[in-house]
VEXSE-506446 format. One record per atom (N, C-alpha, C): residue number from 1; residue in one letter; atom name; x, y, z. Coordinates in steps of 0.02 Angstrom, whole numbers, plus 32768, in hexadecimal, padded with zeros to 4 digits. Each point is the difference from the previous one (the first is absolute). Layout:
<recs>
num;residu;atome;u;v;w
NUM;A;CA;X;Y;Z
...
</recs>
This chain:
<recs>
num;residu;atome;u;v;w
1;M;N;6D7B;B80E;2BCF
1;M;CA;7FBF;7FB5;7FDE
1;M;C;7FC1;8009;8031
2;D;N;7FC3;8010;7FB0
2;D;CA;7FBF;7FFE;801A
2;D;C;7FD1;7FC2;8027
3;E;N;8026;7FC2;7FD5
3;E;CA;7FEA;7FC8;7FFF
3;E;C;8002;7FF0;804E
4;R;N;7FDD;7FB6;8020
4;R;CA;7FF2;8005;805D
4;R;C;803F;7FB5;7FF9
5;I;N;802E;801C;802A
5;I;CA;805C;7FC5;7FF0
5;I;C;7FE2;7FE5;8045
6;R;N;800A;7FB4;8006
6;R;CA;7FFE;7FE1;8040
6;R;C;8023;7FE5;801A
7;G;N;8009;8002;803F
7;G;CA;8038;7FF9;801F
7;G;C;8013;7FA3;7FF4
8;K;N;7FF1;7FE4;8000
8;K;CA;8017;7FA0;7FDA
8;K;C;7FF9;8007;7FB5
9;D;N;8018;803B;7FF2
9;D;CA;800E;8008;7FAB
9;D;C;803E;800F;8007
10;V;N;800E;802B;8042
10;V;CA;805D;8019;7FEB
10;V;C;801C;7FF2;803B
11;M;N;7FF3;7FB1;801D
11;M;CA;8028;7FDC;8008
11;M;C;8022;7FE4;7FF7
12;G;N;804A;7FF9;8025
12;G;CA;8031;7FDC;7FE2
12;G;C;8033;7FFC;7FAC
13;K;N;7FDF;8055;7FF0
13;K;CA;8013;8014;7FB8
13;K;C;8043;801B;8002
14;T;N;8033;8019;7FE0
14;T;CA;8026;800B;8004
14;T;C;800D;805F;7FF3
15;V;N;8001;8020;8022
15;V;CA;800F;8043;800C
15;V;C;803F;801E;7FE5
16;V;N;7FD8;8039;7FBF
16;V;CA;8050;801A;7FEA
16;V;C;7FFC;8044;7FDF
17;S;N;8026;8022;7FF1
17;S;CA;7FFB;803D;8000
17;S;C;7FEA;8018;7FAE
18;K;N;7FF1;802C;8007
18;K;CA;7FE9;8019;7FA3
18;K;C;804C;7FFB;7FEC
19;E;N;804C;800E;8017
19;E;CA;803E;7FFB;7FDF
19;E;C;800D;7FD2;8011
20;G;N;7FED;7FB0;800C
20;G;CA;7FE9;7FC1;801B
20;G;C;8030;7FDD;802E
21;R;N;8016;802B;801A
21;R;CA;8035;7FE0;8052
21;R;C;7FA2;7FEC;802E
22;K;N;8031;7FC0;8021
22;K;CA;7FCD;7FD0;801C
22;K;C;8016;7FFF;8054
23;F;N;7FB1;8010;800B
23;F;CA;7FF8;8018;803F
23;F;C;8001;7FBC;8043
24;G;N;7FE4;7FDB;7FCB
24;G;CA;7FCC;7FA6;8037
24;G;C;7FD4;8004;7FE0
25;M;N;7FDC;7FBF;802B
25;M;CA;7FB8;7FF0;7FF8
25;M;C;7FD5;801F;8029
26;V;N;7FBD;8009;7FF1
26;V;CA;7FCB;8019;8035
26;V;C;800E;7FAB;8021
27;G;N;7FE3;801C;8037
27;G;CA;801F;7FC7;8047
27;G;C;7FA5;801D;8020
28;D;N;7FE2;8035;7FF9
28;D;CA;7FD3;8018;802E
28;D;C;7FF2;802E;7FD2
29;V;N;7FBD;8009;8014
29;V;CA;7FD4;804F;8004
29;V;C;7FC4;803E;802F
30;T;N;801B;8021;7FFD
30;T;CA;7FBF;802D;8041
30;T;C;7FEA;8011;7FD6
31;F;N;7FAE;8009;8023
31;F;CA;7FD0;8023;7FC8
31;F;C;7FD6;8014;803A
32;D;N;7FC7;802F;7FEB
32;D;CA;7FD7;8026;8026
32;D;C;7FB6;7FCF;8006
33;P;N;7FF7;7FD7;8032
33;P;CA;7FC2;7FE6;800F
33;P;C;7FD3;8026;8006
34;S;N;7FED;802D;7FEF
34;S;CA;7FD6;8021;7FFB
34;S;C;7FF0;7FFF;7FBE
35;T;N;801A;8016;7FD0
35;T;CA;7FF6;7FFB;7FB9
35;T;C;8018;7FC9;7FD0
36;G;N;8035;7FED;8022
36;G;CA;8020;7FAA;7FDE
36;G;C;8024;8025;7FE2
37;E;N;802E;805B;7FF8
37;E;CA;8017;800A;7FE5
37;E;C;806A;7FE2;7FEC
38;L;N;8025;8000;7FEF
38;L;CA;8039;7FF0;7FFD
38;L;C;8049;8040;8024
39;L;N;801F;7FE7;8035
39;L;CA;8013;8044;8004
39;L;C;8038;7FE8;8013
40;R;N;8023;7FCD;8001
40;R;CA;805F;7FF3;7FFD
40;R;C;800F;7FC3;7FE4
41;L;N;801F;7FE6;7FF3
41;L;CA;803B;7FD5;7FE4
41;L;C;8025;7FEB;802F
42;I;N;801A;7FCE;8038
42;I;CA;8028;7FF4;801E
42;I;C;801D;7FB9;7FCB
43;L;N;8059;8003;800B
43;L;CA;802A;800B;7FDD
43;L;C;8003;7FAF;8019
44;A;N;8019;7FC3;7FE2
44;A;CA;7FFB;7FB3;8022
44;A;C;8052;7FF4;7FBF
45;N;N;803A;7FE2;8022
45;N;CA;8027;8003;7FEB
45;N;C;8025;8040;7FD4
46;S;N;7FF1;8017;801A
46;S;CA;8052;8046;7FC8
46;S;C;8015;7FF6;7FFA
47;T;N;8021;8028;7FE4
47;T;CA;8047;8019;7FE9
47;T;C;8029;8041;802D
48;Q;N;8037;8012;8009
48;Q;CA;8023;800A;8015
48;Q;C;7FF8;8048;7FE5
49;Y;N;7FE6;8029;7FAC
49;Y;CA;8001;803A;7FF7
49;Y;C;7F9D;8012;8027
50;A;N;7FED;7FCF;7FFE
50;A;CA;7FC4;7FF3;802F
50;A;C;8003;803B;803C
51;K;N;8030;7FC8;8026
51;K;CA;7FFC;802B;804C
51;K;C;8032;802E;800C
52;N;N;803E;8012;7FD0
52;N;CA;801E;804A;8001
52;N;C;7FCE;8039;7FEC
53;L;N;7FCB;7FF8;7FD9
53;L;CA;7FCB;8017;7FE5
53;L;C;7FC7;8008;8030
54;L;N;7FF3;7FF2;8015
54;L;CA;7F9E;7FE0;8023
54;L;C;8028;8012;8051
55;G;N;8046;7FE1;8011
55;G;CA;8010;7FE7;805E
55;G;C;7FCA;7FCD;800E
56;T;N;8004;7FFF;8045
56;T;CA;7FEA;7FD4;802B
56;T;C;7FB6;7FE3;7FD3
57;E;N;7FE5;8046;8003
57;E;CA;7FCE;7FF2;7FFA
57;E;C;7FC3;7FC3;7FBE
58;L;N;8027;8006;7FB5
58;L;CA;7FF5;7FCB;7FE5
58;L;C;7FB8;8005;7FDF
59;K;N;7FDF;804D;800B
59;K;CA;7FBC;7FEE;7FED
59;K;C;7FF8;8039;7FD0
60;I;N;7FCC;7FFF;7FB0
60;I;CA;800E;801B;7FD9
60;I;C;7FC5;8011;8005
61;P;N;7FF3;8058;8002
61;P;CA;7FB3;8008;7FF7
61;P;C;7FD9;7FF7;7FCD
62;F;N;7FBA;7FFC;7FE6
62;F;CA;7FDD;7FD2;7FCC
62;F;C;800B;8047;7FBC
63;S;N;7FF3;8044;801E
63;S;CA;8001;8040;7FDA
63;S;C;8042;7FEC;7FCB
64;A;N;802B;7FCF;7FFB
64;A;CA;8041;8000;7FED
64;A;C;8016;7FD3;7FDC
65;V;N;7FB1;7FD8;7FFD
65;V;CA;7FFC;7FE7;7FC1
65;V;C;7FE8;8004;7FC3
66;V;N;802B;7FEC;7FC7
66;V;CA;8005;8016;7FBD
66;V;C;7FDD;7FD8;7FCD
67;S;N;7FEA;7FB4;8001
67;S;CA;7FF7;7FD6;7FFA
67;S;C;8002;7FA1;803B
68;I;N;7FCA;7FE1;7FE1
68;I;CA;8002;7FBE;8016
68;I;C;7FF4;7FE8;7FB9
69;G;N;8023;7FC5;7FFB
69;G;CA;8012;7FC7;7FBB
69;G;C;800E;7FB7;802C
70;D;N;8038;7FF8;7FD9
70;D;CA;802B;7FC9;8022
70;D;C;8023;8026;801C
71;F;N;800F;8044;801F
71;F;CA;802E;8015;8018
71;F;C;7FD3;802B;8015
72;V;N;8028;801A;8058
72;V;CA;7FDD;8059;8029
72;V;C;8006;8018;7FD7
73;I;N;8024;8040;7FD7
73;I;CA;8021;8031;8003
73;I;C;8007;802D;801D
74;V;N;8024;8022;8028
74;V;CA;7FF9;8058;802F
74;V;C;802A;800B;7FEA
75;S;N;7FEA;8050;7FFE
75;S;CA;8025;8043;800D
75;S;C;8015;8017;8023
76;E;N;804F;7FFF;8007
76;E;CA;802D;8014;801C
76;E;C;7FF7;804D;8016
77;E;N;7FE9;8012;7FE2
77;E;CA;801E;804C;8014
77;E;C;7FC6;8016;8037
78;D;N;7FBB;7FD1;7FFB
78;D;CA;7FC5;800B;8014
78;D;C;8015;7FEC;804C
79;L;N;8049;7FCA;8017
79;L;CA;800F;7FE4;8026
79;L;C;801A;802C;8050
80;V;N;8034;802E;7FBB
80;V;CA;8021;8005;803D
80;V;C;7FDA;8069;8003
</recs>
């Protein structure tokens, strides 16, 4: 993903894996204040699947994001 993505562009979007598994919604983002680079998506309304995969952290590294449109699509391989 080469184009700049702003945090407000992903807030509230549903997060799903490439395989179609739902993780929850983007509740917040963390970013590097000096560069504005998005670092992590923090899930809200997370599914049991997400809790089992991610544990109590419920954070998805932005490097695992494959695409952003109507949904935020993530690669499960990049989460574990």
